[in-house]
A tleap script that builds the chain and sets N, CA, C and O, in Angstrom:
source leaprc.protein.ff14SB
mol = sequence {
  NMET GLN THR GLN HIE LYS CYS ARG ASN ASN
  GLY ALA VAL ASN LEU LEU CYS CYS LEU LYS
  ASN PHE THR LEU TYR ALA ILE ARG ASN GLU
  TRP ILE GLU LYS ASN PRO PHE HIE PHE TYR
  ASN LYS MET LYS THR VAL ASP PHE CMET
}
set mol.1.N position { 65.054 169.539 108.960 }
set mol.1.CA position { 64.610 168.180 108.749 }
set mol.1.C position { 63.101 168.132 108.589 }
set mol.1.O position { 62.565 167.309 107.848 }
set mol.2.N position { 62.428 169.023 109.293 }
set mol.2.CA position { 60.968 169.003 109.207 }
set mol.2.C position { 60.490 169.496 107.857 }
set mol.2.O position { 59.491 168.994 107.343 }
set mol.3.N position { 61.172 170.461 107.270 }
set mol.3.CA position { 60.720 170.979 105.987 }
set mol.3.C position { 61.338 170.209 104.817 }
set mol.3.O position { 60.646 169.913 103.842 }
set mol.4.N position { 62.611 169.888 104.900 }
set mol.4.CA position { 63.292 169.231 103.792 }
set mol.4.C position { 62.870 167.770 103.633 }
set mol.4.O position { 62.637 167.314 102.514 }
set mol.5.N position { 62.771 167.038 104.737 }
set mol.5.CA position { 62.478 165.605 104.683 }
set mol.5.C position { 61.080 165.259 105.189 }
set mol.5.O position { 60.715 164.086 105.276 }
set mol.6.N position { 60.312 166.274 105.517 }
set mol.6.CA position { 58.929 166.126 105.956 }
set mol.6.C position { 58.793 165.224 107.190 }
set mol.6.O position { 57.874 164.411 107.283 }
set mol.7.N position { 59.728 165.387 108.130 }
set mol.7.CA position { 59.636 164.691 109.410 }
set mol.7.C position { 58.742 165.511 110.333 }
set mol.7.O position { 58.726 166.740 110.265 }
set mol.8.N position { 58.021 164.840 111.171 }
set mol.8.CA position { 57.264 165.533 112.199 }
set mol.8.C position { 58.214 165.901 113.338 }
set mol.8.O position { 59.392 165.545 113.302 }
set mol.9.N position { 57.715 166.600 114.333 }
set mol.9.CA position { 58.549 167.070 115.433 }
set mol.9.C position { 59.211 165.916 116.174 }
set mol.9.O position { 60.422 165.950 116.395 }
set mol.10.N position { 58.455 164.903 116.562 }
set mol.10.CA position { 59.017 163.790 117.327 }
set mol.10.C position { 60.049 163.018 116.510 }
set mol.10.O position { 61.061 162.578 117.056 }
set mol.11.N position { 59.813 162.852 115.228 }
set mol.11.CA position { 60.770 162.150 114.379 }
set mol.11.C position { 62.075 162.910 114.248 }
set mol.11.O position { 63.153 162.317 114.284 }
set mol.12.N position { 61.979 164.223 114.096 }
set mol.12.CA position { 63.182 165.049 113.993 }
set mol.12.C position { 63.963 165.034 115.303 }
set mol.12.O position { 65.191 164.951 115.289 }
set mol.13.N position { 63.272 165.112 116.421 }
set mol.13.CA position { 63.937 165.087 117.731 }
set mol.13.C position { 64.613 163.736 117.950 }
set mol.13.O position { 65.732 163.695 118.462 }
set mol.14.N position { 63.977 162.647 117.584 }
set mol.14.CA position { 64.577 161.321 117.739 }
set mol.14.C position { 65.835 161.180 116.890 }
set mol.14.O position { 66.830 160.622 117.353 }
set mol.15.N position { 65.807 161.672 115.664 }
set mol.15.CA position { 66.988 161.585 114.806 }
set mol.15.C position { 68.127 162.432 115.341 }
set mol.15.O position { 69.283 162.013 115.296 }
set mol.16.N position { 67.817 163.623 115.848 }
set mol.16.CA position { 68.859 164.476 116.420 }
set mol.16.C position { 69.425 163.885 117.705 }
set mol.16.O position { 70.612 164.043 117.990 }
set mol.17.N position { 68.594 163.213 118.473 }
set mol.17.CA position { 69.064 162.540 119.690 }
set mol.17.C position { 70.035 161.416 119.335 }
set mol.17.O position { 71.059 161.249 119.997 }
set mol.18.N position { 69.720 160.652 118.301 }
set mol.18.CA position { 70.620 159.581 117.843 }
set mol.18.C position { 71.937 160.161 117.345 }
set mol.18.O position { 73.004 159.610 117.619 }
set mol.19.N position { 71.869 161.263 116.620 }
set mol.19.CA position { 73.081 161.912 116.132 }
set mol.19.C position { 73.940 162.411 117.282 }
set mol.19.O position { 75.164 162.285 117.243 }
set mol.20.N position { 73.310 162.975 118.305 }
set mol.20.CA position { 74.042 163.454 119.474 }
set mol.20.C position { 74.731 162.300 120.195 }
set mol.20.O position { 75.896 162.408 120.577 }
set mol.21.N position { 74.006 161.191 120.379 }
set mol.21.CA position { 74.587 160.033 121.055 }
set mol.21.C position { 75.763 159.465 120.270 }
set mol.21.O position { 76.781 159.098 120.857 }
set mol.22.N position { 75.630 159.390 118.954 }
set mol.22.CA position { 76.720 158.884 118.143 }
set mol.22.C position { 77.931 159.805 118.190 }
set mol.22.O position { 79.069 159.336 118.227 }
set mol.23.N position { 77.694 161.108 118.190 }
set mol.23.CA position { 78.791 162.068 118.270 }
set mol.23.C position { 79.521 161.938 119.599 }
set mol.23.O position { 80.752 161.934 119.631 }
set mol.24.N position { 78.778 161.832 120.690 }
set mol.24.CA position { 79.408 161.670 122.006 }
set mol.24.C position { 80.169 160.350 122.105 }
set mol.24.O position { 81.231 160.297 122.726 }
set mol.25.N position { 79.647 159.295 121.507 }
set mol.25.CA position { 80.318 157.990 121.477 }
set mol.25.C position { 81.635 158.088 120.710 }
set mol.25.O position { 82.648 157.528 121.129 }
set mol.26.N position { 81.615 158.802 119.584 }
set mol.26.CA position { 82.824 158.970 118.788 }
set mol.26.C position { 83.875 159.789 119.534 }
set mol.26.O position { 85.069 159.515 119.418 }
set mol.27.N position { 83.443 160.784 120.293 }
set mol.27.CA position { 84.386 161.584 121.083 }
set mol.27.C position { 85.000 160.729 122.179 }
set mol.27.O position { 86.208 160.792 122.407 }
set mol.28.N position { 84.188 159.933 122.859 }
set mol.28.CA position { 84.697 159.070 123.942 }
set mol.28.C position { 85.703 158.047 123.430 }
set mol.28.O position { 86.672 157.729 124.119 }
set mol.29.N position { 85.479 157.531 122.222 }
set mol.29.CA position { 86.381 156.535 121.649 }
set mol.29.C position { 87.520 157.152 120.853 }
set mol.29.O position { 88.291 156.440 120.209 }
set mol.30.N position { 87.624 158.480 120.898 }
set mol.30.CA position { 88.689 159.236 120.263 }
set mol.30.C position { 88.727 159.035 118.749 }
set mol.30.O position { 89.800 159.049 118.144 }
set mol.31.N position { 87.560 158.850 118.141 }
set mol.31.CA position { 87.476 158.793 116.686 }
set mol.31.C position { 87.501 160.196 116.113 }
set mol.31.O position { 88.006 160.423 115.013 }
set mol.32.N position { 86.946 161.143 116.875 }
set mol.32.CA position { 87.018 162.557 116.534 }
set mol.32.C position { 87.505 163.302 117.766 }
set mol.32.O position { 87.345 162.825 118.890 }
set mol.33.N position { 88.100 164.472 117.557 }
set mol.33.CA position { 88.706 165.191 118.677 }
set mol.33.C position { 87.737 166.087 119.431 }
set mol.33.O position { 87.840 166.233 120.649 }
set mol.34.N position { 86.795 166.689 118.709 }
set mol.34.CA position { 85.877 167.612 119.358 }
set mol.34.C position { 84.509 167.514 118.694 }
set mol.34.O position { 84.368 166.923 117.623 }
set mol.35.N position { 83.518 168.092 119.333 }
set mol.35.CA position { 82.152 168.064 118.835 }
set mol.35.C position { 82.036 169.002 117.627 }
set mol.35.O position { 82.251 170.205 117.775 }
set mol.36.N position { 81.704 168.488 116.438 }
set mol.36.CA position { 81.599 169.355 115.266 }
set mol.36.C position { 80.388 170.282 115.306 }
set mol.36.O position { 80.323 171.230 114.524 }
set mol.37.N position { 79.438 170.038 116.185 }
set mol.37.CA position { 78.222 170.837 116.273 }
set mol.37.C position { 78.261 171.822 117.436 }
set mol.37.O position { 77.228 172.382 117.802 }
set mol.38.N position { 79.423 172.039 118.016 }
set mol.38.CA position { 79.565 172.882 119.204 }
set mol.38.C position { 79.108 174.317 118.964 }
set mol.38.O position { 78.510 174.923 119.852 }
set mol.39.N position { 79.373 174.868 117.796 }
set mol.39.CA position { 79.085 176.278 117.549 }
set mol.39.C position { 77.711 176.519 116.940 }
set mol.39.O position { 77.365 177.663 116.647 }
set mol.40.N position { 76.925 175.474 116.743 }
set mol.40.CA position { 75.578 175.662 116.202 }
set mol.40.C position { 74.647 176.159 117.298 }
set mol.40.O position { 74.750 175.741 118.451 }
set mol.41.N position { 73.748 177.044 116.933 }
set mol.41.CA position { 72.751 177.531 117.875 }
set mol.41.C position { 71.622 176.530 117.982 }
set mol.41.O position { 71.549 175.571 117.214 }
set mol.42.N position { 70.753 176.758 118.931 }
set mol.42.CA position { 69.583 175.889 119.069 }
set mol.42.C position { 68.711 176.011 117.832 }
set mol.42.O position { 68.884 176.923 117.023 }
set mol.43.N position { 67.785 175.095 117.694 }
set mol.43.CA position { 66.935 175.071 116.510 }
set mol.43.C position { 66.082 176.330 116.405 }
set mol.43.O position { 65.640 176.886 117.410 }
set mol.44.N position { 65.864 176.759 115.185 }
set mol.44.CA position { 64.997 177.890 114.941 }
set mol.44.C position { 63.558 177.376 114.832 }
set mol.44.O position { 63.324 176.238 114.425 }
set mol.45.N position { 62.620 178.214 115.195 }
set mol.45.CA position { 61.227 177.834 115.016 }
set mol.45.C position { 60.842 178.091 113.566 }
set mol.45.O position { 61.281 179.065 112.954 }
set mol.46.N position { 60.023 177.210 113.035 }
set mol.46.CA position { 59.613 177.296 111.640 }
set mol.46.C position { 58.130 177.586 111.596 }
set mol.46.O position { 57.335 176.921 112.260 }
set mol.47.N position { 57.764 178.580 110.813 }
set mol.47.CA position { 56.349 178.923 110.627 }
set mol.47.C position { 55.820 178.117 109.449 }
set mol.47.O position { 56.285 178.299 108.324 }
set mol.48.N position { 54.858 177.229 109.683 }
set mol.48.CA position { 54.353 176.380 108.623 }
set mol.48.C position { 53.267 177.063 107.811 }
set mol.48.O position { 53.109 176.755 106.629 }
set mol.49.N position { 52.521 177.970 108.398 }
set mol.49.CA position { 51.464 178.637 107.644 }
set mol.49.C position { 51.353 180.072 108.027 }
set mol.49.O position { 50.510 180.790 107.490 }
savepdb mol mol.pdb
quit
């Protein structure tokens, strides 16, 4: 998100936090059965220069 959409660190973290909350809300309401992001690793560090 930081490289493709030119978000800064705080903006990217806020968007990912919203996505996480929405995913957990969907799981609680049984709209989806499991977390689709379960097998993703933590974020990689990006070298800007």
